[in-house]
N, C-alpha and C positions, 0 to 999 in steps of 0.2 A: 481762573478757566483758562482753559484753551480750546480752537478752535477746529473743527475737522476741514474747514472748504474760510477759511480766515478772506481770502481776493469776496467771496462775496458778501461778504460787510462792505462792503464800496456801495451795492446796490441800495442801503438805507439812504444815502445821499440823495436819492429820488422821492423818500417821503416827502422831506420840507419841500421839493420842489411841486410836488405836488400838492402842499396844504396852499405852495404861495398859488398854483393853478387854478385850485377850486377857489381862493378868497377874491383873484383876478375876476372870474367868469362871474363870479356872485355879481359883482361888484358892477362888471360891463352889462350885466342882464338888467337889472334893477339900474343900472340909465335910462337902457335903453326903453323898458317898460315905464317908467316914468314921460317919461320923450310922447308915448300914446296914452297912458290908461293915468287916471288919477289914482287916488289914491283909496276912495269909495268903491268907483268901480272895479276895482282888480280885486277886491277884499270878495266884492259877490261872488264874480267869475272863480275865484277861488275858496269859495266856500268853505268852511274843515280844516282847512289846513290850517298843521301845531306845529311850528317851527320850532318850539326846540325837540318836538321830533328827528324831523330835519336836519337838523344841528346833529343832535345825537346817533342817527342812521349814519352821518361824513364821518364823525369822531372815531364810529365800533369801527368801519371800511379801512378804513385808512393807520389805527389800531391793531385791526388783526392781520393787514396787508404787512407791518411793519415785525409782529410775531412772527409771521411765515417764511420771513426774508430771516431773520433770525435763527428758526428755524433750517433754513436750508445752508444755514452754517453748519453745521452739525457740533452747538454746545457743549461741552464734557466737562462736568463741574467736580472736584469729589474724584474718589478713590471708589477703582470698585478690584479687590482680594481676586485672583485667579489662581488657579494651579494646573498647571502646566504636568504629565507625564509622559515620561518617553519610553521606548522599546529597546531594547539591544543588546548586548554580549556585550561584558568584559574583558578585553582581551588584553594580553600583557606581553609585546614582543621583545625578545631577550637577543639583542646581535651581538653574533663575537666578532670582536674589533681585536683578534690575536693576529700574529706578522703574520702566517699561512693566509689570513683574506687577502692579500696585499697580488696574489699569486694571480695567471691572467690566463686561466686553463678555461675560463668564463670570459668573455669579455663583455667590457673592460677588461671589467679583476670582480677576483668572488667578494666586494666587500661595494663594490659601486652597482655591480647587477642586483647584489642583499638589497640596496637603499630604491635602486630604480621597484624594485617588484613591492617594496615596502608604501614607497612612493602613490603605485597603480593601488596599492589594498585599500589605502587609506583614502583618496579618489570617489571608493565606491562605497565605501562605507556610510552608511546613511543610520543617524541617531546609536550609533555602536562608542561605547566610552573605550579607548584607547591609550596605551601609554610605551616604556621605553624604558629597557631596562641595556643597559651595554657591562658586557665582562671578558673577561680572558680569567686571568688567573682569580683578580678581582673583579666585585660586580660591579655598576651601582643604578639607584635610577635616573636615568640620564631626565623622562618625561615621566609623571603621576597622570595614573590615568586622568583622561579628560576630550571632552566634546570640543574644543577651540581645537580644531586638525588643524591650521594656519599654522597654532605657536607648536604642535608636533613635527610639523615638516621643519620646521625650522632645528629645534633638535638634533632632526639626522641629517641636516644636509652638515652639521658642526662634527657628527662622530667619525673618527677618526684612530687607527690603529695609534697615531703619534700618542691621542690625550689618553692610553693606558700606562701605569707602572709598568705592570707583567706584560711578555708577549704570548705566554704559554696558553693554556682552556683548562677551565676548570667547569662545568657543570652543576658543581654542588653550591657551587660560590650563586653564582645565574637564579638554582631556583629557590636560595633561601630566601637572597632578594625579590622573588618574585612573592613567598610563602611573607613576606613582611607586606608586600603593598596590599594582595587583599586584603590583608586584614586590618589595613590601615581605611577600610573603605568601612563605613557606620554599620552600626548593625542593623539585621536586616533591612535596609539600606534598600536591596536590589535581590529581586528574583531571578536576575536573569542569569544565563549562562555561562560560568568564567572559564578560559583560556587562556593556555599558555605557548604563541607559540617562539620555538627554538630556532634560531637559525643561527648554521654553522658549520663549515668543513668538517664535522665529525671526531675533531682530534683530542680528543680529551687528555691535559697531563694533569690534573686534578685529583683530587680526594674522592674515594666513593661517595653517589650523589643515593645509592638505595633511602636514606632517611630521608633525605629532604621528598626526593619521590614521591615515597609514601604518604611525606604528609598533606602533599599537593593531592593525592589520590585519595587521604582522607574527608580533604575538604572538598569532594565533586570539582574538581579543577580538572581540566579535562589539557592533555600532553600533548600538542602537536608538534613535529622536527620537519623542518627543510634542510635541505640537504643542500651544499654549493660548492660545486666543481666537478671532479670527472676523474674514474675510478686511476686513470691512467699520468694520470699528478702532471705535476711539473713540476719550475724550480722558482722562487719569490722573489723578485725582482726590488733593487733599490736605485732610487732617486735622493739629487741632489735635492735639499729643503724648499720648499715652493717652487722646484721649477717639474719638468717633464725629460731631464738630462739622466740618463741612465748613467747607473757610477759601479756597476756588479752585481751578484746576489747575495742572498742571503747566507753564512755559511756557518757550520758546526763550529767548537769550544776544538776541535782538532785538522781545521780550516779547511771542509771539507764540504762542496754546495749543498742546502740542504734540500733536498726533495717531499712535495707535499699533496696530498690525494687524499680522497674523499673519501672517509671512513663511513661508509651508509650504514656498515652492520649498529654500529654503537649508537647511531640516529632511529635505523629502527627499533632495538631494543628500550630507550627511553620512550618511545611512543606509543610501542604493544603494550608495554607497563600503563600506560598515564592512560587509558583509552581514547588514547586519538589515535590521531594516521602520521607515516611518515612520508612525505615529498621531494622530489628531488629536482634541482636546476641542475643538466648538467653541459648545458647548450644554452649561447646566447638567445637563442628563441625563447628557451622553455619557460615559463612562468610560474604563477602561485592562483592560476585562475582552480585550478581541482581545492586548491584548500580553500578558495574563494567561496565556493557553489558547495563544500558544505559546513561552511559557517553561514550560510544563508538557510540548511537546513538544524541548522540547534536549537531546539529551543528558545525563544526570545520574551524575558519577562520585562514586566516595567522598572525603569529606575530613573534617578534624580527626577522625581517630582519636586520639584521649583513652584513657590508661590509671589508672585511678584505682581505689583503695585499697578495699575490705570485706571486716565482717567478715564469717571462713566459718566456714559452720553443720558445724554439728559434733554436733546431735538424734543423727542415728543412729550414734556412742556411746554414745548415754546408751541408746538404743532396743534399743543391742544386748546392754549389760550386763542389763538387766531380762529379757530373754529369755532369757537364759543363768540368773539367777538363778529362773524359772520353771522354767527344765530341769531344776537341782539339785533346785531342791522337789519336780517328778514322780521325781523318779531315787532320793533319798536315801526308806530303807524306814523307816518310823516300825516296821513288825515285820519280826524276822528268827527264825533257827531257829537249836533252841538247843542245842549237846552232848545231849543223852540220858551 
């Protein structure tokens, strides 16, 4: 048993104090009465008095007060199983961690700006289940779909271009990983809209993604893309490990400095085929607000129907007993007719 307001139980200390007060008052009245009246006279003055009834009235009142205090404290006994249903969108965010995402044509860098906007997205979600995929030439499910946004932010914070074995970009790998993640959801677990958001600069060096993209379409998964970078492009800076000291710029095998730019056409094509929309972040003050507005418009279905046990309120029984005691205290007579 637990209590809703356990501090109120301290008021039960008043019950023995009340009993002692009643006893002392009765004793004092008796002593005072004996000093004024003799027993025969007092019995005539109080003709019809029924002492057991008077005692019962007092007992019922004190017992009723005890039950009332217990009811106010809110006793909870046993368990009550309740079902909770949530509504929202099942969303996977595929974040490009290729070396080109370190370019600084969008401040502070493409990757840091993308992570900032994803955090904004997470903060505005309510009841949406979200997961994170990181990809380059390979793809990994960094965080499975979850309602624990704090944990998701931790996985996002550690996402970095150095964690991936490849520096190229392969949309096919990201899409295949997304398909596996969506399929891992229990069958008929959710009727929520399913969304894959790909955040990248659009430079694809992988294999054809036509087959996995069609698979996503067949599974009624909306594919949105968010391009990050500028059409003019820029170089890719290289820094000392765990330092902000610039040591140079990324070069190709021939020693020429690599320049990277936003390849929006590729991302537009993916979104168009995937029944989604392409959005772009080309400046530091651009955001994903347009995508957030679109997510709000998507049909939201119930998911994550959870059953959990909780202690069941029992205060009503204590209250009923208190009312019953007060009723008996009112009905029990202190006086009754005497047979002549």
